[in-house]
N, C-alpha and C positions, 0 to 999 in steps of 0.2 A: 504494500500500500504506500502511495506517495503522499507526503504532507510536509509543507514548509521546508523544502529542500532535502528531505530525507526519504529514502526508500526503505520502508520498514518490512522486515521479514516476519511473516506470521504463518505458522503451520498448525494445522488441526490434526491431531492424532488420536486414535482410539475409537471408541464405540459411539459414533454419531447417532446411531439408531436409538440410543437411550433417551435422546432429547435433553440430556443434562451435560453442561459444558463447564469445565473448570478453567477459568480465565486467569492465567498466571501473570502477576506483576512482579518482576524480578528486582533484585537489589542493585546497588551500585551508587550512583548511576554507572552503568557500563558492564555489570556482571552478565555474562551470556546466559540466556534462559536455558540453554541446553544442559547446564550444570544440574538443573532440576530433573532432567530425564534419566533418573536412576533406573536400575533393573527393577527395583520395587515399584517405582511409579508405572513402569510399563506393565508389569505383571498384575498389580493390585488395583490400579486406578484406571489406566487406559483400557483394560479389559471390560470395565463397567461403564465408563463415561468417556466423552470426548475431552481432550485436554488441549487448550489453546496456548501454544508456545509463541510468545510475542517478544521479539528482540526490539527493545527500545532503540532510539537513535544512538549511534556510536556504540552499539553493543552487538555481540555475536556477528551475524552476517547481514545486518542492516547496512544499507549503502547510501550513496549520495555525497561522498567526500567526508571531510571531518566535521562539517557543520558547526564549527566552533562558535560562529556568530549567532547560531540558533539554539545553543545549549542553555536554554532558559526553562525554569520550572513550568511556566505557563505553556510552553511548547510541548513539553513532555505530557502535560495534562491534556492538551488538545489532541496530541497524537493518540493517546489512550482512548479518548472519547470517540475519535474517528474509527479506530480499530474496532471498538465495540459496536459501533453503528454498522460497519461493514459485515461483522460477524452475524448480527441479527438479520441484515438484509440477505446475506448468503444462505443462512440456515433456517430462517423463519422467525416471525415475531412470537411464536409460541414456545420457543426453547427456554429452558431454565438455566440461568447462568449463576455460577458460584465464583466469587472473586477470591483469589488466593494471593495475598500480598506478602512479600518478604522484604525486610529491611527498609530501604528507601521507597519501596513500593507502597508503603503506608502513606506517603505524600500524594500518591496518585489515586489510591483506592477511594477515600471518602468522597471527593467531588464526583467521581464516576458513579458511585453507589447512590448518592443523594439525588442525582439526576435521573437514574434509570431503575428505581426501586420496583417498578411494575414488572421488570424482566429479570432482576437480580434476586435470587432466592436465598442468598446467604453470603456472609463475609467470613473467610478464614484468615485471621491475622496471624501470620507465622513470623513472630519476632519482627514486626514492622512498626515503624514510628510515624505518628501523625504530627509530632511536635518535637523537632530536633533539640531546641534549647532545654526543654523539660527532660527529654530522654538523657542527654549528656550529663545534666546535673544529677539525675537519678543514678547514672552510672558512676559518677564521682562518689556519691554516698555509698554505693555498693562496694567500690574499691576500698573505701575507708573501713567498711565493716568486715570485709572478707580478708583484707591484707594482713591485719594483726593475727588472725587465726592461722593463716598460712605460715607466717613467721614463727608462731609458737610451735608449729609442727616441723620447723626447720626446712621449709621448702622455699627455694629461690629467694633467700633472705635479702640479698643485695638488691635485686630487682624490685621486690616488694617495698623495701625501704625507700627506694627512689620514687616509686609511684605514690606512696603515702606522703612523702615529703612534698611532692608537687601539689597533690590534692589539698593538703593542709594549708599550703601557701596561697591557694586560690579558692577561697571559700564560696564564691559565687561566680560561676562561669558566664561570661557575657561576650567577651571579644572573640573574634574569629580565631586568633592564635590559641587562646585558652581552650576553646571548644575542640579544635582539631587536635591539640596535644592530648587532652584527656581521651578523645576518641582513639588515638593511637595507643595510649596506655591500656584502654579497655580491650582493644584487639590483642595486645600482647598478653594481658592477664588471662584471657581465655585459653592461651597455650600453656599456662603455668599450672592449671588445675588438673591433677592426676585423675580425678574421677570422670573427666570428660572423655568420651569415646574419641579415639584418634582415627581420623580418616585420611591423613596426609593432606591437611587443609591449607598448607602454605600455598599462596597464590601461584608461585612459579611451578609447583608440583601439579596444581590443577590445570594450569595452562599446558604443561607438557602432556598431561593425560588427555586433554582435549585434542591436542595435535595427534597423539597416538591413535585416538578413537575416530579421527577424521571428522570432528565436530565442525560445523560450518562457521568460519570466521572470515572477516575481511581484514586487510592490512590496517585500515583505520581503527577498527575496534581493538586489535592487538596493541597498536601504538598507544591508544587511549588507556588501556589497562596497564601497560608498562609505566606510563606517565603517572597514572593515578596511584600506583603502588610505590612510586619514588617521591611522592608528595609534590609532584609537578603537574597535577591535573588541571584541566582547563579553568582559567581564572573566573570566567563568567559564572559557571555553575557553582564553583566554590564560594563565590561572593554571596550567592543566594542560599546555599545549603545550610550554612551554620545558623541561620535565623529562620529557617523554613518551618511553617506551621499551618495546618489546615483544620485546626480545632473548631473554627467557626461553623463548619458544616456538620460536625458530629451530632448535634442535637436533632438534625433532620433525618438521621438514619434510624430505621425501624426494622430492618431485615434481621433474621436470626444471625447470631454472632458467636464465634468461638475464637479463642486466642491460644495458640500453641507457642509456649515460651520455654527456653532452656533455663534450668536452674542456675547455671553458671554463665549466663549471658550478661556481660558487663557492657557490651555495646548498646544493646537495647534491653534493659532489665524488665522484669515482670511488672514493675511499678508502672510502666507505660501501658500495659494491658489493662491494669486496674483503672488508670486514668481515662482510657477510652471507654471502658465499661460504665464508668460513672457519668459519662457525657452523652452516650447514645441513648435512644429511647426504645431500643429493642426489648421485647419481653422475654425472648429466649437468648440468653447470653451466659457464657461460662469461660473459665480459664483452665487449661490443661497444662500442667508443668512436666517437662521432660527432664528426668533426674540425671541423665548422663550426657546432657547436651549443653553447649554454650550458644553461639549465635546461629550456626548452620544446622539446625535440628533435622532438616530433610536429608542431610548427609551423615550426621552423627547418630541418629536413631531412625534410619529410613523405614524399617519395617513398621515400627509403631507410628511414625508420622503418617504413612499411607493408610494404616488401619484406622487411625483416629479421623483422618480425612474422609474415608469412606463412611465411617459411622455417622459423622456429622451430616453428610449429604443424605444418607438413608433416612435420617430422622425428619427431614424436611419434606413432607408430603403435601 
């Protein structure tokens, strides 16, 4: 699909005859949606429902050049809305869509759901944020709570002391530099917890795996990922991300809601799930905690992730 200078790759896989579609809003910005297509997703979810794998601009195999001047949150939100409209036009107005958002996908999901609640049957919030300043401050509090426990157990003492010292020196995160630094520490902290299932989650390992599996990528998306992970990501989107929030539309949302969050997710802590639950007007809403996960629950506990996803969809009749 073409929109605002980008050619967005959308593939629909699985059981379209079911009339139920899982609309994936991946994280990043820039994380390829194909990372979500695990063997468990193919076996447990695609066998039952259709799954919409949508590569956002500058992700996966979406094309149209680097689109640096178009990397604005409003354009990502507009892209998402247009993809949704094309999906409904292609497969029919009577389909039931379940929005599955991960990480930054939580900035895209609420506006979409609020506009299309007649066709969206549920929202699965998989460790996604709708308010980045709130989320990062909650992550700071979690780092301060968990860090001393890890030090007491003798785990990665020097790194935890470094993290705690920075968090104590910055009691309220507001500037871009503070928010991105704590976000980096939150990402590092998830790798320090021994209880978290290891899936080889280093970005370089994931990219190599993607290349080995012939996942579809463009050169532009690979370059974006490399830049993003050396803290040189596109300035325009970084200027917007650290203060991004869509909480103003949350009270409009009434569809069934479930939150899947990792117990050791410092990047987007479970406090974010509770904050969303407190603001939406859905009558069906719950939080499910994944005990052996951090931020990438669909990779750290893939079997349970898919099982809970299917369970939620089956409850919505």
